[in-house]
C-alpha positions, 0 to 999 in steps of 0.5 A: 289479937285485936279484931275489928268488926264491920257491917257486911257492906262495901262502906262498912268494910272500908271503914273497918280497914280505916280503923284497923290501919289507923290503930297502929297496932301492926298489921300482924296484930289486927284482924277484920271480920264481918260482925255477927259471923263465926265464933268469938275468939278467945284472948282477943279484943273486939272493937266495932268499926263505926261507919262514917262518910269521912272514913269511907272517903279517905280510904276510897281516895287512897285506893284510887290515888295510890293503886288506881281504878282497877284495884278499887273495882276488884275490892268492890267486887270482892265485897259482894262475896258471900265468904265470911273472911272477905273483910280480912282478905280485902284488908290484907290485899290493900296492905300490898295495893297501897304499897306497890300501887297499880302493879299489885294486880299482877303480883299473884305470887303474893298469897293475899293478892291471889286470894283476893283475885280468886274471891273476885273471880268467883263473884264475877263468874256467878254474875255472868252465869246468872246473866245467861240463865235468868228468865224474865216473866211478864208480871202485872202492869207490864213489868218484866220480873226475874227472880234469882237466888245467888250465893253472892250479892251480885244483882247490883252487878247484873243490873247495868247489863239489863239496863242497857239490853232492856232499856225500854222496859220496866223490869225487876230483878229480885234476890230471893235470898237477901230480899232485895231488888234491882228496879229499872224504869223504862228509858230511865235509871235503875236503883237498888231496894232493900225489902223488909219481907217476902210480900214483894215477891208475891206481887210479881205474879205472872199474867195468864198469857205469860203462863200459857207461853211458858207452858208452850216453851217447856213443851218445846224444850222437852220434845226437842231433846233426843232421848238416845243422846240424853247425858245428865252428867254433861248437862250439869257441866254446862248448866249447874243444878243451883241455877235451875230453880227459877229457870222456866224450863225446869219449873212445874216438872216432876221431881228429878226431871230437871236433872234428866231433861234439857241440854244434850251432849 
C-alpha cells in the first residue's frame, strides 16, 4: 500500500488527490491521509503530496467540468470536517464523481458517496447550529465579537451569513479551538485570519455597559423559566451542552446550572 499524505487544507487535499490519482498505482493500492494524524502503517510506503497551484487548478477544473458545482461544494464542505479519514473519503468519492458526473450526488447506494454525504451533512449541521446559538458581545472600538469552539472548521461557512445580516457592523468570529478568526469590516468584505496565539482572544474584551446588559439578560432568562416544568433532558435535546460554554445565558453561573436552567418543555 502506498499512502500519500497532505496538509489539512482544501488545497492540500486536492493536491493529494492529484498525486494519488496520477501515480497510476491503482485506486485499491493507494490511500490518502492528512499528515501527522494516526499511527504509521506497517509495510506501507509514505509519499508526501507537494502543494502546487497547478495541481490544485487541474483537480478543481476536472471536478467542475465533469461533475459540476454541487459536487465541488460537497467536497469543499467535507474538507472542513474534523474527521481524520476525510482526505481518503474525498478521494474515494471523486473516483465515482469523475466517472458518473453530476448524477453521483443521488447514488447514495454507493458506500463512498454515502460516506461523503454524511461527512458533509455533519459539517453543515454544525454550521447551522452555531449560526443559531452564537452570541455576539460589544467589544472595544465598536466591534461585535463572537467566540465559538466548533468541532469542524466551520467559521468560514458562518461568515457569509453574518456578512449579510450584519453588513453595517464591524464584527469578529473567533474559533477558540483553531486560533483563527473571520473578520468583517462594516459595509465591506470579510476575510479569514490565522492567529499565532491567544492574544487576540484577550483583546476581545467586553465593555462595562455590555456586561451590565448581559447580566440583565441572564437574570431575565433565569426568572422567566417555570420551575414546575423544568425538563433538563428535553432542554439538552434542543440545545446540546457542547454549544453552551460561549452562550451568554450559561456564563457566570454555578456549576451544573447550565444543565438545569433555561429551555423548558
